[in-house]
Structure formats: C-alpha cells, structure tokens
Backbone as XML, in Angstrom:
<?xml version="1.0"?>
<chain id="A" units="angstrom">
  <residue number="1" name="UNK">
    <atom name="N" x="0.847" y="-1.177" z="0.000"/>
    <atom name="CA" x="0.000" y="0.000" z="0.000"/>
    <atom name="C" x="0.886" y="1.230" z="0.000"/>
  </residue>
  <residue number="2" name="UNK">
    <atom name="N" x="0.542" y="2.189" z="-0.829"/>
    <atom name="CA" x="1.238" y="3.469" z="-0.857"/>
    <atom name="C" x="0.250" y="4.553" z="-0.444"/>
  </residue>
  <residue number="3" name="UNK">
    <atom name="N" x="0.648" y="5.386" z="0.506"/>
    <atom name="CA" x="-0.247" y="6.450" z="0.965"/>
    <atom name="C" x="0.583" y="7.631" z="1.415"/>
  </residue>
  <residue number="4" name="UNK">
    <atom name="N" x="0.193" y="8.801" z="0.976"/>
    <atom name="CA" x="0.807" y="10.043" z="1.419"/>
    <atom name="C" x="-0.314" y="11.063" z="1.554"/>
  </residue>
  <residue number="5" name="UNK">
    <atom name="N" x="-0.633" y="11.516" z="2.783"/>
    <atom name="CA" x="-1.776" y="12.408" z="2.979"/>
    <atom name="C" x="-1.782" y="13.629" z="2.058"/>
  </residue>
  <residue number="6" name="UNK">
    <atom name="N" x="-0.629" y="14.185" z="1.768"/>
    <atom name="CA" x="-0.578" y="15.366" z="0.915"/>
    <atom name="C" x="-0.926" y="15.100" z="-0.535"/>
  </residue>
  <residue number="7" name="UNK">
    <atom name="N" x="-0.816" y="13.869" z="-0.961"/>
    <atom name="CA" x="-1.108" y="13.540" z="-2.359"/>
    <atom name="C" x="-2.609" y="13.456" z="-2.630"/>
  </residue>
  <residue number="8" name="UNK">
    <atom name="N" x="-3.385" y="13.058" z="-1.639"/>
    <atom name="CA" x="-4.825" y="12.937" z="-1.816"/>
    <atom name="C" x="-5.274" y="11.632" z="-2.445"/>
  </residue>
  <residue number="9" name="UNK">
    <atom name="N" x="-4.402" y="10.658" z="-2.519"/>
    <atom name="CA" x="-4.783" y="9.355" z="-3.063"/>
    <atom name="C" x="-3.975" y="8.258" z="-2.395"/>
  </residue>
  <residue number="10" name="UNK">
    <atom name="N" x="-4.447" y="7.038" z="-2.571"/>
    <atom name="CA" x="-3.743" y="5.872" z="-2.052"/>
    <atom name="C" x="-3.807" y="4.766" z="-3.102"/>
  </residue>
  <residue number="11" name="UNK">
    <atom name="N" x="-2.812" y="3.907" z="-3.080"/>
    <atom name="CA" x="-2.773" y="2.753" z="-3.981"/>
    <atom name="C" x="-2.697" y="1.490" z="-3.131"/>
  </residue>
  <residue number="12" name="UNK">
    <atom name="N" x="-3.627" y="0.583" z="-3.350"/>
    <atom name="CA" x="-3.652" y="-0.695" z="-2.655"/>
    <atom name="C" x="-3.307" y="-1.778" z="-3.666"/>
  </residue>
  <residue number="13" name="UNK">
    <atom name="N" x="-2.451" y="-2.702" z="-3.281"/>
    <atom name="CA" x="-2.057" y="-3.763" z="-4.202"/>
    <atom name="C" x="-1.995" y="-5.096" z="-3.462"/>
  </residue>
  <residue number="14" name="UNK">
    <atom name="N" x="-2.415" y="-6.140" z="-4.142"/>
    <atom name="CA" x="-2.323" y="-7.501" z="-3.634"/>
    <atom name="C" x="-2.082" y="-8.397" z="-4.836"/>
  </residue>
  <residue number="15" name="UNK">
    <atom name="N" x="-0.970" y="-9.092" z="-4.821"/>
    <atom name="CA" x="-0.584" y="-9.953" z="-5.930"/>
    <atom name="C" x="-0.585" y="-9.151" z="-7.235"/>
  </residue>
  <residue number="16" name="UNK">
    <atom name="N" x="-1.455" y="-9.494" z="-8.177"/>
    <atom name="CA" x="-1.466" y="-8.819" z="-9.473"/>
    <atom name="C" x="-2.570" y="-7.773" z="-9.592"/>
  </residue>
  <residue number="17" name="UNK">
    <atom name="N" x="-3.210" y="-7.418" z="-8.486"/>
    <atom name="CA" x="-4.311" y="-6.452" z="-8.527"/>
    <atom name="C" x="-3.918" y="-5.162" z="-7.814"/>
  </residue>
  <residue number="18" name="UNK">
    <atom name="N" x="-4.334" y="-4.053" z="-8.377"/>
    <atom name="CA" x="-4.118" y="-2.745" z="-7.762"/>
    <atom name="C" x="-5.410" y="-1.950" z="-7.821"/>
  </residue>
  <residue number="19" name="UNK">
    <atom name="N" x="-5.632" y="-1.144" z="-6.796"/>
    <atom name="CA" x="-6.782" y="-0.254" z="-6.750"/>
    <atom name="C" x="-6.280" y="1.094" z="-6.277"/>
  </residue>
  <residue number="20" name="UNK">
    <atom name="N" x="-6.569" y="2.132" z="-7.039"/>
    <atom name="CA" x="-6.180" y="3.484" z="-6.640"/>
    <atom name="C" x="-7.447" y="4.241" z="-6.273"/>
  </residue>
  <residue number="21" name="UNK">
    <atom name="N" x="-7.412" y="4.912" z="-5.141"/>
    <atom name="CA" x="-8.552" y="5.701" z="-4.667"/>
    <atom name="C" x="-8.064" y="7.099" z="-4.323"/>
  </residue>
  <residue number="22" name="UNK">
    <atom name="N" x="-8.976" y="8.066" z="-4.392"/>
    <atom name="CA" x="-8.571" y="9.437" z="-4.112"/>
    <atom name="C" x="-9.619" y="10.154" z="-3.267"/>
  </residue>
  <residue number="23" name="UNK">
    <atom name="N" x="-9.175" y="11.249" z="-2.676"/>
    <atom name="CA" x="-10.076" y="12.107" z="-1.934"/>
    <atom name="C" x="-10.952" y="12.861" z="-2.940"/>
  </residue>
  <residue number="24" name="UNK">
    <atom name="N" x="-12.097" y="13.397" z="-2.477"/>
    <atom name="CA" x="-12.916" y="14.215" z="-3.381"/>
    <atom name="C" x="-12.125" y="15.440" z="-3.858"/>
  </residue>
  <residue number="25" name="UNK">
    <atom name="N" x="-12.473" y="15.942" z="-5.024"/>
    <atom name="CA" x="-11.841" y="17.158" z="-5.542"/>
    <atom name="C" x="-12.162" y="18.333" z="-4.631"/>
  </residue>
  <residue number="26" name="UNK">
    <atom name="N" x="-11.152" y="19.128" z="-4.303"/>
    <atom name="CA" x="-11.350" y="20.248" z="-3.381"/>
    <atom name="C" x="-12.281" y="21.307" z="-3.946"/>
  </residue>
  <residue number="27" name="UNK">
    <atom name="N" x="-12.304" y="21.473" z="-5.255"/>
    <atom name="CA" x="-13.118" y="22.527" z="-5.867"/>
    <atom name="C" x="-14.579" y="22.131" z="-6.064"/>
  </residue>
  <residue number="28" name="UNK">
    <atom name="N" x="-14.938" y="20.890" z="-5.719"/>
    <atom name="CA" x="-16.315" y="20.429" z="-5.828"/>
    <atom name="C" x="-16.858" y="20.108" z="-4.443"/>
  </residue>
  <residue number="29" name="UNK">
    <atom name="N" x="-18.127" y="20.435" z="-4.181"/>
    <atom name="CA" x="-18.680" y="20.099" z="-2.858"/>
    <atom name="C" x="-18.772" y="18.581" z="-2.699"/>
  </residue>
  <residue number="30" name="UNK">
    <atom name="N" x="-18.411" y="18.103" z="-1.512"/>
    <atom name="CA" x="-18.487" y="16.674" z="-1.245"/>
    <atom name="C" x="-19.904" y="16.317" z="-0.829"/>
  </residue>
  <residue number="31" name="UNK">
    <atom name="N" x="-20.505" y="15.402" z="-1.552"/>
    <atom name="CA" x="-21.853" y="14.920" z="-1.250"/>
    <atom name="C" x="-21.724" y="13.463" z="-0.849"/>
  </residue>
  <residue number="32" name="UNK">
    <atom name="N" x="-22.483" y="13.062" z="0.150"/>
    <atom name="CA" x="-22.427" y="11.673" z="0.607"/>
    <atom name="C" x="-22.499" y="10.741" z="-0.597"/>
  </residue>
  <residue number="33" name="UNK">
    <atom name="N" x="-21.627" y="9.749" z="-0.654"/>
    <atom name="CA" x="-21.645" y="8.830" z="-1.798"/>
    <atom name="C" x="-23.020" y="8.201" z="-2.001"/>
  </residue>
  <residue number="34" name="UNK">
    <atom name="N" x="-23.392" y="8.048" z="-3.262"/>
    <atom name="CA" x="-24.685" y="7.448" z="-3.561"/>
    <atom name="C" x="-24.579" y="6.438" z="-4.694"/>
  </residue>
  <residue number="35" name="UNK">
    <atom name="N" x="-23.422" y="5.836" z="-4.830"/>
    <atom name="CA" x="-23.209" y="4.828" z="-5.860"/>
    <atom name="C" x="-24.140" y="3.653" z="-5.619"/>
  </residue>
  <residue number="36" name="UNK">
    <atom name="N" x="-24.875" y="3.230" z="-6.625"/>
    <atom name="CA" x="-25.837" y="2.149" z="-6.431"/>
    <atom name="C" x="-25.471" y="0.879" z="-7.187"/>
  </residue>
  <residue number="37" name="UNK">
    <atom name="N" x="-24.349" y="0.878" z="-7.870"/>
    <atom name="CA" x="-23.915" y="-0.310" z="-8.603"/>
    <atom name="C" x="-23.074" y="-1.212" z="-7.731"/>
  </residue>
  <residue number="38" name="UNK">
    <atom name="N" x="-22.189" y="-1.943" z="-8.377"/>
    <atom name="CA" x="-21.270" y="-2.798" z="-7.646"/>
    <atom name="C" x="-19.877" y="-2.633" z="-8.228"/>
  </residue>
  <residue number="39" name="UNK">
    <atom name="N" x="-18.902" y="-3.042" z="-7.467"/>
    <atom name="CA" x="-17.518" y="-3.060" z="-7.923"/>
    <atom name="C" x="-17.171" y="-4.512" z="-8.198"/>
  </residue>
  <residue number="40" name="UNK">
    <atom name="N" x="-16.712" y="-4.806" z="-9.411"/>
    <atom name="CA" x="-16.406" y="-6.180" z="-9.794"/>
    <atom name="C" x="-14.908" y="-6.317" z="-9.974"/>
  </residue>
  <residue number="41" name="UNK">
    <atom name="N" x="-14.336" y="-7.291" z="-9.274"/>
    <atom name="CA" x="-12.901" y="-7.546" z="-9.324"/>
    <atom name="C" x="-12.662" y="-8.910" z="-9.950"/>
  </residue>
  <residue number="42" name="UNK">
    <atom name="N" x="-11.890" y="-8.950" z="-11.015"/>
    <atom name="CA" x="-11.484" y="-10.213" z="-11.607"/>
    <atom name="C" x="-10.225" y="-10.670" z="-10.881"/>
  </residue>
  <residue number="43" name="UNK">
    <atom name="N" x="-10.232" y="-11.901" z="-10.404"/>
    <atom name="CA" x="-9.122" y="-12.412" z="-9.611"/>
    <atom name="C" x="-8.498" y="-13.621" z="-10.289"/>
  </residue>
  <residue number="44" name="UNK">
    <atom name="N" x="-7.342" y="-14.023" z="-9.784"/>
    <atom name="CA" x="-6.688" y="-15.214" z="-10.313"/>
    <atom name="C" x="-7.361" y="-16.492" z="-9.812"/>
  </residue>
  <residue number="45" name="UNK">
    <atom name="N" x="-7.847" y="-16.477" z="-8.582"/>
    <atom name="CA" x="-8.483" y="-17.658" z="-8.015"/>
    <atom name="C" x="-9.505" y="-17.214" z="-6.978"/>
  </residue>
  <residue number="46" name="UNK">
    <atom name="N" x="-10.731" y="-17.225" z="-7.369"/>
    <atom name="CA" x="-11.816" y="-16.745" z="-6.518"/>
    <atom name="C" x="-11.952" y="-17.563" z="-5.242"/>
  </residue>
  <residue number="47" name="UNK">
    <atom name="N" x="-11.683" y="-18.857" z="-5.315"/>
    <atom name="CA" x="-11.829" y="-19.724" z="-4.151"/>
    <atom name="C" x="-10.940" y="-19.334" z="-2.989"/>
  </residue>
  <residue number="48" name="UNK">
    <atom name="N" x="-9.715" y="-18.965" z="-3.276"/>
    <atom name="CA" x="-8.792" y="-18.549" z="-2.219"/>
    <atom name="C" x="-9.310" y="-17.289" z="-1.532"/>
  </residue>
  <residue number="49" name="UNK">
    <atom name="N" x="-9.764" y="-16.328" z="-2.326"/>
    <atom name="CA" x="-10.298" y="-15.082" z="-1.762"/>
    <atom name="C" x="-11.575" y="-15.343" z="-0.961"/>
  </residue>
  <residue number="50" name="UNK">
    <atom name="N" x="-12.426" y="-16.202" z="-1.471"/>
    <atom name="CA" x="-13.645" y="-16.575" z="-0.756"/>
    <atom name="C" x="-13.310" y="-17.141" z="0.619"/>
  </residue>
  <residue number="51" name="UNK">
    <atom name="N" x="-12.345" y="-18.042" z="0.679"/>
    <atom name="CA" x="-11.959" y="-18.643" z="1.953"/>
    <atom name="C" x="-11.467" y="-17.596" z="2.952"/>
  </residue>
  <residue number="52" name="UNK">
    <atom name="N" x="-10.824" y="-16.544" z="2.471"/>
    <atom name="CA" x="-10.321" y="-15.492" z="3.354"/>
    <atom name="C" x="-11.434" y="-14.569" z="3.845"/>
  </residue>
  <residue number="53" name="UNK">
    <atom name="N" x="-12.464" y="-14.339" z="3.028"/>
    <atom name="CA" x="-13.476" y="-13.334" z="3.345"/>
    <atom name="C" x="-14.784" y="-13.864" z="3.915"/>
  </residue>
  <residue number="54" name="UNK">
    <atom name="N" x="-15.137" y="-15.096" z="3.623"/>
    <atom name="CA" x="-16.488" y="-15.593" z="3.901"/>
    <atom name="C" x="-16.921" y="-15.487" z="5.361"/>
  </residue>
  <residue number="55" name="UNK">
    <atom name="N" x="-15.997" y="-15.584" z="6.289"/>
    <atom name="CA" x="-16.362" y="-15.515" z="7.707"/>
    <atom name="C" x="-16.128" y="-14.137" z="8.319"/>
  </residue>
  <residue number="56" name="UNK">
    <atom name="N" x="-15.737" y="-13.175" z="7.488"/>
    <atom name="CA" x="-15.380" y="-11.856" z="8.009"/>
    <atom name="C" x="-16.268" y="-10.731" z="7.498"/>
  </residue>
  <residue number="57" name="UNK">
    <atom name="N" x="-17.270" y="-11.043" z="6.696"/>
    <atom name="CA" x="-18.065" y="-9.987" z="6.093"/>
    <atom name="C" x="-19.490" y="-10.455" z="5.850"/>
  </residue>
  <residue number="58" name="UNK">
    <atom name="N" x="-20.346" y="-9.522" z="5.502"/>
    <atom name="CA" x="-21.734" y="-9.839" z="5.176"/>
    <atom name="C" x="-21.792" y="-10.286" z="3.712"/>
  </residue>
  <residue number="59" name="UNK">
    <atom name="N" x="-22.341" y="-11.440" z="3.479"/>
    <atom name="CA" x="-22.360" y="-12.051" z="2.154"/>
    <atom name="C" x="-23.628" y="-11.667" z="1.403"/>
  </residue>
  <residue number="60" name="UNK">
    <atom name="N" x="-23.480" y="-11.289" z="0.156"/>
    <atom name="CA" x="-24.624" y="-11.071" z="-0.733"/>
    <atom name="C" x="-25.023" y="-12.393" z="-1.370"/>
  </residue>
  <residue number="61" name="UNK">
    <atom name="N" x="-24.047" y="-13.075" z="-1.986"/>
    <atom name="CA" x="-24.259" y="-14.439" z="-2.473"/>
    <atom name="C" x="-22.945" y="-15.199" z="-2.382"/>
  </residue>
  <residue number="62" name="UNK">
    <atom name="N" x="-23.019" y="-16.501" z="-2.043"/>
    <atom name="CA" x="-21.811" y="-17.309" z="-1.857"/>
    <atom name="C" x="-21.168" y="-17.675" z="-3.191"/>
  </residue>
  <residue number="63" name="UNK">
    <atom name="N" x="-19.975" y="-18.216" z="-3.104"/>
    <atom name="CA" x="-19.242" y="-18.619" z="-4.302"/>
    <atom name="C" x="-20.036" y="-19.677" z="-5.074"/>
  </residue>
  <residue number="64" name="UNK">
    <atom name="N" x="-20.085" y="-19.483" z="-6.392"/>
    <atom name="CA" x="-20.794" y="-20.429" z="-7.240"/>
    <atom name="C" x="-20.393" y="-20.233" z="-8.700"/>
  </residue>
  <residue number="65" name="UNK">
    <atom name="N" x="-20.656" y="-21.236" z="-9.507"/>
    <atom name="CA" x="-20.419" y="-21.148" z="-10.946"/>
    <atom name="C" x="-21.698" y="-20.657" z="-11.613"/>
  </residue>
  <residue number="66" name="UNK">
    <atom name="N" x="-21.543" y="-19.706" z="-12.517"/>
    <atom name="CA" x="-22.691" y="-19.152" z="-13.221"/>
    <atom name="C" x="-22.704" y="-19.594" z="-14.670"/>
  </residue>
  <residue number="67" name="UNK">
    <atom name="N" x="-23.882" y="-19.641" z="-15.247"/>
    <atom name="CA" x="-24.060" y="-20.105" z="-16.627"/>
    <atom name="C" x="-23.321" y="-19.240" z="-17.648"/>
  </residue>
  <residue number="68" name="UNK">
    <atom name="N" x="-22.974" y="-18.020" z="-17.275"/>
    <atom name="CA" x="-22.242" y="-17.145" z="-18.198"/>
    <atom name="C" x="-20.729" y="-17.348" z="-18.115"/>
  </residue>
  <residue number="69" name="UNK">
    <atom name="N" x="-20.300" y="-18.417" z="-17.413"/>
    <atom name="CA" x="-18.903" y="-18.816" z="-17.445"/>
    <atom name="C" x="-18.004" y="-18.235" z="-16.379"/>
  </residue>
  <residue number="70" name="UNK">
    <atom name="N" x="-18.584" y="-17.692" z="-15.319"/>
    <atom name="CA" x="-17.781" y="-17.118" z="-14.241"/>
    <atom name="C" x="-18.028" y="-17.866" z="-12.945"/>
  </residue>
  <residue number="71" name="UNK">
    <atom name="N" x="-16.987" y="-17.999" z="-12.140"/>
    <atom name="CA" x="-17.072" y="-18.489" z="-10.760"/>
    <atom name="C" x="-16.897" y="-17.257" z="-9.903"/>
  </residue>
  <residue number="72" name="UNK">
    <atom name="N" x="-17.902" y="-16.920" z="-9.108"/>
    <atom name="CA" x="-17.851" y="-15.659" z="-8.376"/>
    <atom name="C" x="-18.655" y="-15.701" z="-7.087"/>
  </residue>
  <residue number="73" name="UNK">
    <atom name="N" x="-18.457" y="-14.641" z="-6.301"/>
    <atom name="CA" x="-19.225" y="-14.410" z="-5.077"/>
    <atom name="C" x="-19.307" y="-12.909" z="-4.863"/>
  </residue>
  <residue number="74" name="UNK">
    <atom name="N" x="-20.173" y="-12.496" z="-3.951"/>
    <atom name="CA" x="-20.312" y="-11.069" z="-3.660"/>
    <atom name="C" x="-20.503" y="-10.852" z="-2.170"/>
  </residue>
  <residue number="75" name="UNK">
    <atom name="N" x="-19.883" y="-9.782" z="-1.671"/>
    <atom name="CA" x="-19.989" y="-9.387" z="-0.266"/>
    <atom name="C" x="-20.234" y="-7.886" z="-0.198"/>
  </residue>
  <residue number="76" name="UNK">
    <atom name="N" x="-20.615" y="-7.416" z="0.974"/>
    <atom name="CA" x="-20.793" y="-5.985" z="1.205"/>
    <atom name="C" x="-19.615" y="-5.468" z="2.018"/>
  </residue>
  <residue number="77" name="UNK">
    <atom name="N" x="-19.109" y="-4.291" z="1.661"/>
    <atom name="CA" x="-18.039" y="-3.708" z="2.464"/>
    <atom name="C" x="-18.640" y="-2.991" z="3.675"/>
  </residue>
  <residue number="78" name="UNK">
    <atom name="N" x="-17.796" y="-2.360" z="4.473"/>
    <atom name="CA" x="-18.261" y="-1.727" z="5.706"/>
    <atom name="C" x="-19.177" y="-0.529" z="5.461"/>
  </residue>
  <residue number="79" name="UNK">
    <atom name="N" x="-19.253" y="-0.023" z="4.235"/>
    <atom name="CA" x="-20.144" y="1.087" z="3.894"/>
    <atom name="C" x="-21.384" y="0.613" z="3.147"/>
  </residue>
  <residue number="80" name="UNK">
    <atom name="N" x="-21.520" y="-0.690" z="2.985"/>
    <atom name="CA" x="-22.679" y="-1.237" z="2.306"/>
    <atom name="C" x="-22.530" y="-1.378" z="0.801"/>
  </residue>
  <residue number="81" name="UNK">
    <atom name="N" x="-21.355" y="-1.065" z="0.263"/>
    <atom name="CA" x="-21.138" y="-1.222" z="-1.167"/>
    <atom name="C" x="-20.978" y="-2.700" z="-1.516"/>
  </residue>
  <residue number="82" name="UNK">
    <atom name="N" x="-21.496" y="-3.073" z="-2.680"/>
    <atom name="CA" x="-21.429" y="-4.451" z="-3.133"/>
    <atom name="C" x="-20.121" y="-4.689" z="-3.879"/>
  </residue>
  <residue number="83" name="UNK">
    <atom name="N" x="-19.349" y="-5.653" z="-3.399"/>
    <atom name="CA" x="-18.079" y="-6.024" z="-4.010"/>
    <atom name="C" x="-18.219" y="-7.440" z="-4.559"/>
  </residue>
  <residue number="84" name="UNK">
    <atom name="N" x="-17.989" y="-7.605" z="-5.857"/>
    <atom name="CA" x="-18.087" y="-8.918" z="-6.487"/>
    <atom name="C" x="-16.699" y="-9.350" z="-6.940"/>
  </residue>
  <residue number="85" name="UNK">
    <atom name="N" x="-16.413" y="-10.639" z="-6.780"/>
    <atom name="CA" x="-15.110" y="-11.198" z="-7.142"/>
    <atom name="C" x="-15.349" y="-12.427" z="-8.001"/>
  </residue>
  <residue number="86" name="UNK">
    <atom name="N" x="-14.579" y="-12.568" z="-9.080"/>
    <atom name="CA" x="-14.780" y="-13.726" z="-9.927"/>
    <atom name="C" x="-13.630" y="-13.984" z="-10.881"/>
  </residue>
  <residue number="87" name="UNK">
    <atom name="N" x="-13.653" y="-15.189" z="-11.450"/>
    <atom name="CA" x="-12.722" y="-15.544" z="-12.527"/>
    <atom name="C" x="-13.468" y="-16.437" z="-13.512"/>
  </residue>
  <residue number="88" name="UNK">
    <atom name="N" x="-12.982" y="-16.437" z="-14.756"/>
    <atom name="CA" x="-13.595" y="-17.268" z="-15.776"/>
    <atom name="C" x="-13.390" y="-18.736" z="-15.440"/>
  </residue>
  <residue number="89" name="UNK">
    <atom name="N" x="-14.444" y="-19.506" z="-15.526"/>
    <atom name="CA" x="-14.351" y="-20.938" z="-15.263"/>
    <atom name="C" x="-13.397" y="-21.551" z="-16.270"/>
  </residue>
  <residue number="90" name="UNK">
    <atom name="N" x="-12.467" y="-22.350" z="-15.763"/>
    <atom name="CA" x="-11.478" y="-22.979" z="-16.615"/>
    <atom name="C" x="-10.144" y="-22.277" z="-16.612"/>
  </residue>
  <residue number="91" name="UNK">
    <atom name="N" x="-10.094" y="-21.012" z="-16.115"/>
    <atom name="CA" x="-8.834" y="-20.279" z="-16.044"/>
    <atom name="C" x="-7.970" y="-20.783" z="-14.908"/>
  </residue>
  <residue number="92" name="UNK">
    <atom name="N" x="-8.568" y="-21.186" z="-13.818"/>
    <atom name="CA" x="-7.829" y="-21.688" z="-12.664"/>
    <atom name="C" x="-8.584" y="-22.883" z="-12.106"/>
  </residue>
  <residue number="93" name="UNK">
    <atom name="N" x="-7.993" y="-23.555" z="-11.162"/>
    <atom name="CA" x="-8.707" y="-24.638" z="-10.497"/>
    <atom name="C" x="-9.918" y="-24.070" z="-9.815"/>
  </residue>
  <residue number="94" name="UNK">
    <atom name="N" x="-11.014" y="-24.752" z="-9.886"/>
    <atom name="CA" x="-12.255" y="-24.276" z="-9.290"/>
    <atom name="C" x="-12.381" y="-24.803" z="-7.905"/>
  </residue>
</chain>
C-alpha cells in the first residue's frame, strides 16, 4: 500500500491487482456517496479469496459457478457497497 496524505490518493495492491482511490476534488462540494452499482474484481483464483473473506463480512451471495462462465461471489463492504469477485471458469482450479 502506498499512501501520502498530501497527495490525496492511495494505492492498494495484492498480488497482481491494484486499486487506486482518491479524496474528493477540493473545488467540488463533497456529497455523501450514492453509488448504487457494484464493484467487480477479476481475480486469479476466486476460491482462495472466498476462503479469506467468507467468515469476516456480510455475504450477498456465496461462491458459485454461473451459466455465463464465471465463478464468483459477492460481499458488502463496511459502507454497504457491493463487491463482487470472480474468474472465468477454466482459467484456474475451481
């Protein structure tokens, strides 16, 4: 993780995934977030991530294979945002 308060952003990394987040723009008024979609993360092996998270968070739906060719699951973060994780079936051991 890289973080410097003066920069206004942070970078989180785990294995081959990175997520960069930033503070709201100073010249725009900050309004409580109202995002209603979900954040989808493609992973190398969904099962490993599921095993790490399943007992530590509120689950939307458990890990499963879907007819559209993805093995995925979804959880809610501490702010209620929906986080989905998945990989294409056949890319890694299921």
